[in-house]
C-alpha positions in Angstrom: 2.4 -3.1 10.7 0.5 -5.4 8.4 -2.8 -4.5 6.8 -5.2 -7.0 5.4 -8.8 -7.6 5.0 -10.1 -10.6 7.0 -13.2 -10.9 4.7 -11.0 -11.5 1.6 -8.0 -13.1 3.0 -7.4 -16.7 1.7 -4.9 -19.4 2.3 -2.9 -20.3 -0.9 -3.4 -24.0 -0.7 -2.1 -26.3 -3.4 -5.8 -27.3 -4.1 -6.5 -23.9 -5.7 -3.2 -23.8 -7.7 -3.7 -22.9 -11.3 -2.9 -25.9 -13.6 -2.9 -26.5 -17.3 -5.0 -29.3 -18.9 -2.3 -31.8 -18.2 -2.2 -31.0 -14.5 1.1 -29.1 -14.6 1.2 -26.0 -12.3 1.0 -22.6 -14.0 1.3 -19.1 -12.5 -1.1 -18.2 -9.8 -4.1 -19.6 -8.0 -7.7 -19.9 -8.9 -9.1 -17.4 -6.4 -12.2 -15.2 -6.3 -12.1 -12.7 -9.1 -12.9 -9.0 -8.9 -12.5 -8.8 -5.1 -11.5 -5.6 -3.6 -12.0 -2.0 -4.4 -11.4 0.2 -7.4 -8.7 1.5 -7.7 -6.6 -1.1 -5.8 -7.4 -4.2 -7.9 -4.5 -5.6 -10.0 -5.3 -6.2 -13.6 -5.4 -10.0 -13.2 -7.9 -9.7 -10.4 -10.2 -7.4 -12.5 -9.8 -9.7 -15.5 -10.8 -12.9 -13.5 -7.4 -14.5 -14.1 -5.4 -16.6 -11.7 -3.4 -14.5 -9.3 -1.1 -14.7 -6.2 0.4 -12.3 -3.7 1.8 -10.2 -6.5 -1.7 -8.6 -6.8 -1.1 -7.2 -3.3 2.2 -5.6 -4.6 0.1 -3.8 -7.3 -2.4 -2.7 -4.7 0.3 -1.5 -2.3 1.9 0.6 -5.0 -1.5 2.4 -5.6 -1.8 3.0 -1.9 1.8 4.3 -1.7 1.1 6.6 -4.6 -2.0 8.0 -2.8 0.1 8.6 0.4 2.8 10.5 -1.5 0.5 12.5 -3.8 -2.2 13.1 -1.2 -4.8 12.4 -3.9 -7.1 9.5 -4.5 -6.0 7.3 -7.4 -8.3 6.9 -10.4 -10.9 9.1 -8.7 -14.3 8.8 -10.3 -13.5 5.7 -12.4 -16.4 3.2 -12.7 -15.6 -0.5 -12.6 -16.0 -0.5 -16.4 -13.6 2.5 -16.9 -11.1 0.9 -14.6 -11.3 -2.4 -16.5 -10.8 -0.7 -19.9 -8.3 2.0 -19.0 -6.2 0.5 -16.3 -6.5 -3.3 -16.4 -6.6 -3.6 -20.2 -5.2 -0.2 -21.3 -2.2 -0.1 -19.0 -3.0 3.4 -17.7 -1.2 4.3 -14.5 -0.9 7.3 -12.2 1.8 9.8 -13.0 4.8 9.5 -10.7 6.3 12.8 -9.4 9.9 13.2 -10.4 10.7 14.7 -7.0 9.8 11.5 -5.1 12.7 9.4 -4.0 14.3 7.5 -6.9 14.0 4.0 -5.5 10.4 4.6 -4.6 9.6 5.8 -8.2 11.3 2.7 -9.5 9.5 0.3 -7.2 6.1 1.9 -8.1 6.8 1.4 -11.8 7.8 -2.2 -11.2 4.9 -2.9 -8.9 2.5 -1.6 -11.6 3.8 -4.0 -14.2 0.8 -5.5 -16.1 2.4 -9.0 -16.0 2.3 -10.1 -12.3 5.2 -12.5 -12.8 7.4 -9.5 -13.6 6.4 -7.6 -10.4 8.7 -7.6 -7.4 7.7 -9.3 -4.2 7.0 -7.3 -1.1 10.4 -8.1 0.3 12.0 -6.2 -2.5 9.5 -3.4 -2.3 10.1 -3.0 1.5 13.9 -3.1 1.0 13.9 -0.3 -1.6 11.5 1.9 0.3 13.6 1.3 3.5 16.7 2.4 1.5 15.0 5.6 0.4 13.9 6.3 4.0 17.3 5.7 5.4 18.8 8.1 2.9 16.3 10.7 3.9 16.9 10.2 7.6 20.6 10.9 7.3 19.8 14.3 5.8 20.6 16.9 8.5 17.4 19.0 7.8 15.3 15.9 8.2 17.0 15.0 11.5 16.5 18.5 12.9 12.8 18.5 11.8 12.3 15.1 13.3 13.9 16.2 16.6 11.7 19.3 16.6 8.5 17.3 16.0 9.5 14.8 18.7 10.0 17.6 21.2 6.6 19.2 20.3 4.9 15.9 20.7 6.5 15.3 24.1 5.5 18.8 25.2 1.9 18.3 23.9 1.7 15.0 25.9 2.9 16.7 29.1 0.3 19.5 28.7 -2.5 17.0 28.1 -1.4 14.9 31.0 -1.4 18.0 33.3 -4.8 19.1 32.0 -6.2 15.6 32.5 -4.7 15.4 35.9 -6.3 18.7 37.0 -9.7 17.8 35.5 -9.8 14.5 37.3 -8.9 16.1 40.6 -11.6 18.8 40.1 -14.3 16.3 39.2 -13.5 14.1 42.2 -13.6 17.1 44.5 -16.9 18.5 43.1 -18.5 15.0 42.8 
C-alpha cells in the first residue's frame, strides 16, 4: 500500500534542484515550504529549507509511532510550538523500550534532524519487515493469527448467510 496526498505531491525535476551561487547542486529541492500537517512535518519543511523524499521518512516515523503507541503525536502543539520545540529544539516522542528493536532504531534514525543522515524508505521497510518476520515465527503469534483468521472466516460466513436470508425475504415480500 502506498499513501500520498495528491494535493501536495510534486515531481522532483532537475529544475527545482537546490543549487549554490555557482550553480552546483546541493542537498534537496526548492519545494513548497510548510506544507502538510503538524505533527508530521520534517524540520526542513517547517523551516522553509530545501528538502527531498527524506522528509517523508520523518513523517512516516511519526505515523508509525502513533500506530504503535495508539496516541496522537505532539497533541495540542500549535505551529509555533512545533517549530520551536520539535523542528528547532529537536524534541521527539518517547520510544517504548518494549517495541521491536529494529523498529526503535529506525524511528530514531528517521527522526534525525539532518535529513541527509536519515535512512531512505527502502531501509525503513527492510528493518520493519525484519521485525515483523521475527514476530511471525513466534509460536504464540502464529496461534493468535490462526485464531483471528478462523474468527474472521466464521464472521464472513454468518454475514453471508444473514445477507442471503435477508435478500430472499425481501424479494418474497416485495
